[in-house]
Structures are given as C-alpha cells and as structure tokens.
N, C-alpha and C positions, 0 to 999 in steps of 0.2 A: 824747620822749628821757627814759624815766625813771630815769637812770643818774647816775653822776659828782654826786652829792649832796655828796661829800668833798671834802676838799680835803688840802696840806699846810700851810694853817693852821688848820685847821677836820681833823680827822684822823678817819675813820670809815668806816661801812656804806655800799656803793657806791650802792646801791639798796635804803634801806630801806623795807619796804610798807606803812608807814602816809604817808606822802613820795610812795609811788606810788600808791596810793589816790588823795589828795588831788587829785593832776594829774590821773588818769583821771577823776576826776566831775566835773571842772572842764572836761577836753575835750566830757565826757557831754553836760553842761549844754547847752552851744553846740552839739552836735550835735543838741541836739532842739529846739532854736529854729530849725534849717534846713528848709527844704523838703523833706520826705523822711523829717527824724528822719537821716540817716545814719551813725548811730554804726560803720556796718560800714565806713567808711572810714577811720574811728578807728586808727591801729595804736600800741599801746604799745608802746615799747622796750623790749629785753632784754638786758641784759650778757651775753657769754660769758666776759667774762675780768672780773678782778680787782685790786686794788689793797694793792700793799704798802708798807708803813713802817718804817723803821727809825730805831728811835730813840737814842741817845746820854744821856749823862748828863743828870739835871734832867729828863727827859721831853719834850727836846727834839727835832721831829723833825729828823731831818737827811738823809734820802733817803725821795723818795714814788714810785714807777715802776708804771707797768701793767702786770701779769704775766698770765701767758697758761696754756693747762694744764699747758704743760711744765714751768713752774716750780711747779706746785703738784705735780707728779708728781714731783719733782724732791728737793722738802726730806725727806720722809717717808725715802727713799734715802737721801741722804746723814747725813741727821739720825741714823738708822739705825747705821750705817757711823762714826759720831764713838763714840757712847754704848758702841758696841761695843768701841771702841780703851779710850775713859774707864772700863770696867768695874773697873781695876784701886782706880782714885782716889775712885771716887764715894762711899764713906763716908765719908771727911775731909772730902768735898766739900760733901755733903748735910746735913749734921747740923744747918744751923743756918737751912736751907732747905725750906718746904712747897710752895712750887709758882709760877706766876707772878700769882696772883691778886691777892695781897699788892703795892701801888704800881704794878698795872697801868696800861699807856696804852690812850688812845685816845678813845671821843666818851664814856662815862659808865657804858655797860651791860656794857661788857670787865670791869670786874672784881668783877662780883656773880657768886654761885657758880652752877653748872651749868657747867661747864668740862668736858670729860671726855680722860683721857689718848689719845693714838689711835697711838700706837710707842711699844712698851715700852722698856727700857733692861734688856740684859743684866744690868747691875749689880744685879740689887735692885727694890723694891718703891717706893720710894723716888722720888714725882715732884719730883726739883729743881726747879732755875732753870731749867735747859737742858733741860728737857724738852719736847719737844714736844707741844702742847695742842690740842685739836679744841674749841670753846666753840659753841652757839645761840645764839645772841642772840634772846631771846626777843622783846622788841619790834621790834626791826627784819627779824627773820625771816630772819637770814641766819646762814651761820657764816663762824667768825671760828678761822683758826689761828694760832699764834704762838709763840716758842719764843727763848731765849736762845743766841747765838754764842757759841764758846769766850771766853775771857778775851783772848786773842791773837790771835783772828779764826783760826786753822787751827784744825786738827785736835782733837779732846777729849787724844788719847792724849801731848800734846805739854806738858803744860800740867803743872804743879805744883799739889798740896793745898796748900799752903802761900798758892801764888797767888789760886788760886779763892778760898781762905777772906776776901779781903781787898778783891774786889769782883766782880762781874759783867760778865760783854760785853754788847754791845748788843743790845737788843730788839728783835725781828720781829713784826707783825702784818700777815698778808695776809686781805684778805676776798676771798672767792673764793666764786661760785656754785656750789650745788650743786643735784641733783636735785629735791630737797626743796624746797627755792627755790622753783626755777625752774616749779615743778609750780605755785607759790600764787599766782605772778604770771600765770601763764596761764590758771590758774581766774579770775580777779580778772579779767582782760581777756573773756572767756569771756561771764564771770556779764552783763560789761557790755553784750554783744553787738559786742566788736571785737573787731579783729585782731593780730596781734604783729610787731613787725619786729627784727630780732638784728641786732647788735655783736657781732662778726660772725663766720659760719658759719668754723667752722676752727680758731678761738681756744681754745674749750671742750672740755669733756670728750664721747669722743663718746656716752656715755647722752643727751648733752640732746637730741641729733636723736630720740633714740626718746619724746621726748616731745610734739614738735611736731605 
C-alpha cells in the first residue's frame, strides 16, 4: 500500500514518488532474501482516487475528503460557469491578486513556481485568486489542482467587487492521480520485477485502465 501518505494533520500528495520508491525497494530487498527471490509476488499499491483539502483562514485544514474521478471532472465545469458569471466583476476584484502561488497551502512544494492555469476565465487573462490552476509537483511527481471558492460560498456572480477586495474564500487543494503520474509508478514496479494492485477500479479516470 503505497498511498495515503498524507493526512489532515500533514496534508500533501497522496503517493509521492520518492516515498513510493523507498517502500518498493524495501520490499524488494526482503523478497530477494526469500527462496526463489519472488519479487513478482510483490504488488505495488496504486491509488485511483485523490484527496481534497479545504483550508480556512490561517491556513488551517477545515476538511479533508477522498475524491473520485467524478469530483475531478466536476470542478473545472463548475469553476468555468462561475468564472463566466463573474466576468463583469473580474477587473476590479483581481487587480491586487496574481494567483494562488503566494501564501499557498500544502506540504511545501505547492507554493513554488511551476503551476499553470487549466481553466480560462472569460473575463480576461489575469490569473486571479479564484482561478483554477493545475500544478505538476516535480518532487512528488503528482498533479495538484487548486482554486479558491467565492467569498460567499456561492456562485461568483453573486458577489460584490468590494467584498472580494476585503478577503478571499476558502482554498481547495485536490491531489489526484493522472496518467502521467500513474505511468511513472507502473514503470517503477515493472523495473523492479513487481506487479501492481489498484485501489480501486472504477474510482479513477477511464484512461487509467489503458495503462495497466
């Protein structure tokens, strides 16, 4: 089981690759000491689900829940609708914000450069604090999706520009496996002569099954 590395007390990637490799090598060493060196009987655990952390004021985790593929697909659709509804207020609200990288929550590498916007706002090119962003974590070799919900918790079009200037809504960090991350972990298992076990089929994206 090489996932569930993080927790609400220590939020972060679900299956950071260095930690996965450390565990895989430890089990490979044990297998090599057994009769027949049965590495092929060792299965590397792969998660097809992710975790979503919601931060309140003071960067405190308010909630942490497992997230399936449906959640990952829902977020960009809903976020795009909110951005479209809020197009008329974006100019005044985003003038003092350059994105989520400043003051970002998470385990550490989340706040570094390397994120890119994956859902365009119809009101302009500024990546405001509410903009949905996708980031590849170079150390953990996972994808992170992050955004801020509207200040009032509802749709962006219901807010006043003045209210948005005074404060930001809660920040969401969603760590979810992607084909790129899954391919690296499968390669790690194959390179060590191991198999793989999934938790669980049906929880992830359809593209995952094409890699197995």
